[in-house]
N, C-alpha and C positions, 0 to 999 in steps of 0.2 A: 501561910501568907498573912502578913500583918497589914494594918491599915496603911502604913507608909508605902508598902509594896503596891497596894491597890492605887493609891494616889499617884505614885510614880508611873505606874502602868497607864493610867488615864492621861497623864501629861505627855507621855511618849506617843500614845495613840492620837491625841489631838494635834501634836506636832506633825505626825505622819499624815493625817488628814489635811492639814494646812498645806503640806508639800504637794499632795495630790491636787488640791484645788488651785494651786499655782501653775499647774500644767495647762497646756492648750486644750481646748474642748475635745478634740479627737483623741488625744492621749488619755483624758479623763474617762471618756466612754470606754475605751479599750481596757484601761486599768480596772474599772468597776466590773466589767465582764470577767476579767481574769480573776478578780477577787471573789466574785460569786462562784465561779467554777472551782477555784481552789478551796473555798470553804465547803463546797459540796463533796468533792472527791479527793481533796488534797491530803497532804502529809499530816501525820498525827501531831507533830511539833510545830504546826503552822503558827499558832498563837505565840509560842515562845521563841520561834526562830527568826531569822533575818531575811526570809524570802521576800516578803512584801516590801520592806524598805529597800532591798536590793533591786527590786523591780522599779521602784521609783527612782533610784540612782541611775539605773540604765535608761529610763525614760528621760530624765533630766539631761543626760549626756546626749541623747538623740535630739532633744530640742536644741541644745547648744550647738550641735553640728548642723542644724537646719534640716534634719531628715523627718519625714512623715512617720507616723507610728507604724503603718503597715510596711514601710521599708525596713523597719527594725525587726518586726516579729513575723511578718508574712500575713497571708490572708486568713489562715486558720488559727484562731486564738487558742482553741482547745488543744490543738497539736503542739503549739508552742508551750502551753502550760504543762502538758504531759511530758514534754522533753525536759522541762525544768525539774520535775519531781520524779523522773524515771528511776533514780537510785534511792528513793526515799520510801520508807514504810508508810502506807496509807491506811485509812480506815477500811477500805475494800480488802486490803491484804489481811487485816485482822479478822474481818468477817469470814473470808475464805479459809483462813486457818482454823477458825472455830467450827466451820462446817466439816472440814477435812478431819478434824480431831475426833469427831463422833459420826463416822459413816453409818448409814442405815438407820439412824434414829430420827424419828419424825415427831414434831410437836403435836399434841392432841388438843 
């Protein structure tokens, strides 16, 4: 990864953050909670993927149609996020595989 890649990545992230800040306050709160949840349990390719920008796209469409954020995703933010990443490999999957690969061995 060169310097140009880093600079371009920062530009993209700043543009993404600006889009989030343009959302209504209730959408921003839910987005931030989703982001925290996904960074904690989410897919391995979250940083390189399109999931977060696609969530913002979805939210922008909801705002344009006049819907509240909870009308779009429901009351359980974690369940909505889990549904988004259900077919994606997560860090929890990697950890579980590493444990399953060495059954009966314990760290000392």
